[in-house]
N, CA and C atoms as an extended XYZ file, in Angstrom:
219
Properties=species:S:1:pos:R:3:atomname:S:1:resname:S:1:resid:I:1 pbc="F F F"
N        -0.312        5.646       13.695 N   MET     1
C        -0.005        5.575       12.181 CA  MET     1
C        -0.134        6.495       11.382 C   MET     1
N         0.184        7.112       10.342 N   PHE     2
C        -0.414        8.196        9.329 CA  PHE     2
C        -0.674        7.579        8.206 C   PHE     2
N        -1.331        8.588        7.338 N   LEU     3
C        -1.381        8.476        5.988 CA  LEU     3
C        -0.346        9.198        5.448 C   LEU     3
N         0.499        8.414        4.823 N   ARG     4
C         1.831        8.744        3.971 CA  ARG     4
C         1.716        9.361        2.998 C   ARG     4
N         1.093        8.632        2.148 N   GLU     5
C         0.918        8.794        0.561 CA  GLU     5
C        -0.481        8.185        0.051 C   GLU     5
N        -0.833        8.598       -1.027 N   THR     6
C        -1.969        8.209       -1.737 CA  THR     6
C        -1.675        8.094       -3.447 C   THR     6
N        -1.896        6.767       -3.720 N   ILE     7
C        -1.327        6.750       -5.115 CA  ILE     7
C        -2.506        6.072       -5.898 C   ILE     7
N        -2.823        6.765       -6.678 N   VAL     8
C        -4.158        6.380       -7.759 CA  VAL     8
C        -4.139        6.163       -9.173 C   VAL     8
N        -5.014        5.469      -10.184 N   GLY     9
C        -4.903        5.376      -11.225 CA  GLY     9
C        -4.052        3.916      -11.696 C   GLY     9
N        -3.346        4.558      -12.895 N   GLU    10
C        -2.709        3.506      -13.613 CA  GLU    10
C        -1.245        2.943      -12.764 C   GLU    10
N        -0.309        4.381      -12.030 N   ARG    11
C         0.745        4.356      -11.072 CA  ARG    11
C         0.274        3.354       -9.861 C   ARG    11
N        -1.165        3.654       -9.754 N   ALA    12
C        -1.005        2.465       -8.580 CA  ALA    12
C        -1.317        1.154       -8.854 C   ALA    12
N        -1.836        0.405      -10.035 N   ARG    13
C        -1.904       -0.586      -10.600 CA  ARG    13
C        -0.440       -0.952      -10.955 C   ARG    13
N         0.533       -0.101      -11.435 N   LYS    14
C         2.103       -0.511      -11.715 CA  LYS    14
C         2.707       -1.000      -10.400 C   LYS    14
N         2.664        0.296       -9.290 N   ILE    15
C         3.122        0.015       -8.363 CA  ILE    15
C         2.639       -1.467       -7.135 C   ILE    15
N         1.408       -1.537       -7.797 N   ALA    16
C         0.808       -2.704       -7.128 CA  ALA    16
C         1.645       -4.339       -7.167 C   ALA    16
N         2.089       -4.472       -8.030 N   VAL    17
C         2.899       -5.516       -8.561 CA  VAL    17
C         4.078       -5.514       -8.113 C   VAL    17
N         4.554       -4.457       -7.806 N   ASP    18
C         5.979       -4.137       -7.169 CA  ASP    18
C         6.724       -4.790       -6.135 C   ASP    18
N         7.571       -5.483       -5.928 N   GLY    19
C         7.727       -6.067       -4.279 CA  GLY    19
C         8.603       -4.865       -3.693 C   GLY    19
N         8.772       -5.553       -2.428 N   PRO    20
C         9.186       -4.824       -1.286 CA  PRO    20
C        10.561       -4.068       -1.377 C   PRO    20
N        10.650       -3.025       -1.072 N   PHE    21
C        10.179       -1.716       -0.385 CA  PHE    21
C         9.427       -1.147       -1.215 C   PHE    21
N         9.225       -0.903       -2.539 N   PHE    22
C         8.692       -0.183       -3.463 CA  PHE    22
C         7.475       -0.240       -3.459 C   PHE    22
N         6.817       -1.368       -3.331 N   GLY    23
C         5.427       -1.814       -3.455 CA  GLY    23
C         5.009       -3.290       -2.881 C   GLY    23
N         3.605       -3.661       -2.668 N   PRO    24
C         3.508       -4.643       -1.941 CA  PRO    24
C         3.460       -6.233       -2.433 C   PRO    24
N         3.550       -5.945       -3.930 N   ALA    25
C         4.051       -7.495       -4.746 CA  ALA    25
C         2.354       -8.325       -4.535 C   ALA    25
N         1.494       -7.578       -4.983 N   TRP    26
C         0.221       -8.322       -4.869 CA  TRP    26
C         0.031       -9.019       -6.434 C   TRP    26
N        -0.909      -10.132       -6.174 N   PRO    27
C        -1.076      -10.870       -7.555 CA  PRO    27
C        -1.561      -10.390       -8.757 C   PRO    27
N        -1.141      -10.586      -10.095 N   GLU    28
C        -1.842       -9.501      -11.073 CA  GLU    28
C        -3.453       -9.526      -10.951 C   GLU    28
N        -3.919      -10.524      -10.467 N   GLU    29
C        -5.522      -10.420      -10.678 CA  GLU    29
C        -6.272       -9.555       -9.687 C   GLU    29
N        -5.398       -9.150       -8.411 N   ILE    30
C        -5.520       -8.210       -7.421 CA  ILE    30
C        -5.373       -6.808       -7.993 C   ILE    30
N        -4.172       -6.751       -8.345 N   ALA    31
C        -3.305       -5.334       -8.885 CA  ALA    31
C        -4.157       -4.724       -9.911 C   ALA    31
N        -4.844       -5.526      -10.964 N   ALA    32
C        -5.522       -5.365      -11.735 CA  ALA    32
C        -6.868       -4.353      -11.281 C   ALA    32
N        -7.680       -4.717      -10.526 N   ARG    33
C        -8.509       -3.915       -9.699 CA  ARG    33
C        -8.415       -2.652       -8.677 C   ARG    33
N        -7.012       -2.878       -8.785 N   VAL    34
C        -6.469       -1.648       -7.708 CA  VAL    34
C        -6.851       -0.157       -8.191 C   VAL    34
N        -7.441        0.802       -7.848 N   ALA    35
C        -7.893        1.665       -8.156 CA  ALA    35
C        -7.153        2.927       -7.278 C   ALA    35
N        -6.465        2.481       -6.024 N   ARG    36
C        -6.237        3.536       -5.079 CA  ARG    36
C        -4.918        2.618       -4.091 C   ARG    36
N        -3.884        3.302       -3.674 N   ILE    37
C        -3.321        2.729       -2.590 CA  ILE    37
C        -2.915        3.594       -1.559 C   ILE    37
N        -2.932        3.163       -0.222 N   GLU    38
C        -2.383        4.411        0.392 CA  GLU    38
C        -1.595        3.771        1.274 C   GLU    38
N        -0.371        4.330        1.579 N   VAL    39
C         0.642        3.925        2.244 CA  VAL    39
C         0.827        4.632        3.782 C   VAL    39
N         0.481        3.834        4.646 N   HIS    40
C         0.332        4.286        6.239 CA  HIS    40
C         1.635        4.351        6.685 C   HIS    40
N         2.298        4.632        7.635 N   SER    41
C         3.508        4.735        8.198 CA  SER    41
C         3.552        4.945        9.615 C   SER    41
N         4.163        4.281       10.511 N   THR    42
C         4.180        4.576       11.853 CA  THR    42
C         4.850        5.792       11.836 C   THR    42
N         4.520        6.722       13.295 N   HIS    43
C         5.172        7.867       13.670 CA  HIS    43
C         6.822        7.174       14.540 C   HIS    43
N         7.598        8.417       14.272 N   VAL    44
C         9.156        7.855       14.533 CA  VAL    44
C         9.114        7.741       16.171 C   VAL    44
N         7.932        8.704       16.666 N   TYR    45
C         8.335        8.160       18.239 CA  TYR    45
C         7.408        7.398       18.845 C   TYR    45
N         6.879        6.421       18.196 N   GLU    46
C         6.017        5.284       18.596 CA  GLU    46
C         6.809        4.576       18.956 C   GLU    46
N         6.509        3.324       19.974 N   ASP    47
C         7.293        2.461       20.431 CA  ASP    47
C         7.497        1.077       19.564 C   ASP    47
N         6.728        0.951       18.538 N   ASP    48
C         6.371       -0.058       17.398 CA  ASP    48
C         8.047       -0.133       16.655 C   ASP    48
N         8.172       -0.804       16.001 N   ALA    49
C         9.203       -0.731       15.228 CA  ALA    49
C         8.747        0.020       13.985 C   ALA    49
N         9.660        0.704       13.103 N   ASP    50
C         9.212        1.511       12.216 CA  ASP    50
C         8.877        0.446       10.984 C   ASP    50
N         7.568        1.138       10.195 N   TYR    51
C         7.253        0.478        8.999 CA  TYR    51
C         6.546        1.286        8.288 C   TYR    51
N         6.263        0.774        7.048 N   SER    52
C         4.874        1.517        6.401 CA  SER    52
C         4.168        0.304        5.950 C   SER    52
N         2.923        0.441        5.472 N   GLU    53
C         1.863       -0.438        5.147 CA  GLU    53
C         0.931       -0.244        3.830 C   GLU    53
N         0.941       -1.116        2.870 N   PHE    54
C         0.153       -0.919        1.908 CA  PHE    54
C        -1.197       -1.193        2.022 C   PHE    54
N        -1.751       -0.519        1.585 N   ARG    55
C        -3.540       -0.785        1.512 CA  ARG    55
C        -4.237       -0.600        0.275 C   ARG    55
N        -4.684       -1.786       -0.239 N   GLY    56
C        -5.370       -1.641       -1.614 CA  GLY    56
C        -6.772       -1.662       -1.851 C   GLY    56
N        -7.426       -0.908       -2.505 N   PHE    57
C        -8.660       -0.415       -2.669 CA  PHE    57
C        -9.316       -0.279       -4.214 C   PHE    57
N       -10.572       -0.823       -4.273 N   ASP    58
C       -10.960       -0.798       -5.714 CA  ASP    58
C       -11.507        0.690       -6.027 C   ASP    58
N       -12.456        0.817       -7.510 N   ALA    59
C       -13.096        2.096       -7.463 CA  ALA    59
C       -13.890        2.344       -6.936 C   ALA    59
N       -14.611        1.669       -5.797 N   ASP    60
C       -15.866        1.789       -5.016 CA  ASP    60
C       -15.477        1.933       -3.952 C   ASP    60
N       -14.062        2.002       -3.373 N   GLY    61
C       -13.732        2.345       -2.393 CA  GLY    61
C       -13.693        1.155       -1.325 C   GLY    61
N       -14.035        0.115       -1.887 N   ASN    62
C       -13.559       -1.194       -1.013 CA  ASN    62
C       -11.934       -1.920       -0.836 C   ASN    62
N       -11.539       -2.187        0.512 N   GLU    63
C       -10.410       -2.773        0.436 CA  GLU    63
C       -10.337       -4.178        0.022 C   GLU    63
N        -9.629       -4.057       -0.975 N   ILE    64
C        -9.476       -5.318       -1.572 CA  ILE    64
C        -8.326       -6.301       -1.650 C   ILE    64
N        -7.333       -5.782       -1.268 N   ALA    65
C        -6.066       -6.461       -0.963 CA  ALA    65
C        -5.652       -6.814        0.308 C   ALA    65
N        -4.564       -7.680        0.608 N   PRO    66
C        -4.206       -8.055        1.921 CA  PRO    66
C        -3.086       -7.128        2.013 C   PRO    66
N        -3.334       -6.418        3.534 N   ARG    67
C        -2.248       -5.308        3.704 CA  ARG    67
C        -0.991       -6.287        3.606 C   ARG    67
N         0.195       -5.326        3.591 N   VAL    68
C         1.377       -5.713        3.037 CA  VAL    68
C         2.301       -4.484        4.036 C   VAL    68
N         3.018       -4.934        5.013 N   ARG    69
C         3.896       -4.141        5.906 CA  ARG    69
C         5.376       -4.242        5.569 C   ARG    69
N         5.966       -3.004        5.418 N   VAL    70
C         7.414       -3.342        5.142 CA  VAL    70
C         8.303       -2.546        5.945 C   VAL    70
N         9.786       -2.641        6.374 N   VAL    71
C        10.213       -2.099        7.787 CA  VAL    71
C        10.551       -1.005        6.899 C   VAL    71
N        10.395       -0.403        7.661 N   GLY    72
C        11.256        1.530        7.254 CA  GLY    72
C         9.672        2.319        6.868 C   GLY    72
N        10.476        3.546        5.944 N   TYR    73
C         9.447        4.374        5.637 CA  TYR    73
C         9.870        4.315        3.813 C   TYR    73
């Protein structure tokens, strides 16, 4: 996997509540605390199915949201 995108600030909080494929659909109480979202994706040449994974962090850098995988990139 590789870090495909980092989203921060207000944009991260808005995306946090969006449903797949564009967001992880975290509950509002988690989304309100998100300061950064990292989107990790598999490499095309990996044996696993293609997917992207959303990871949510607070302002202190703690991962605060459950990881959400969506099919594709």
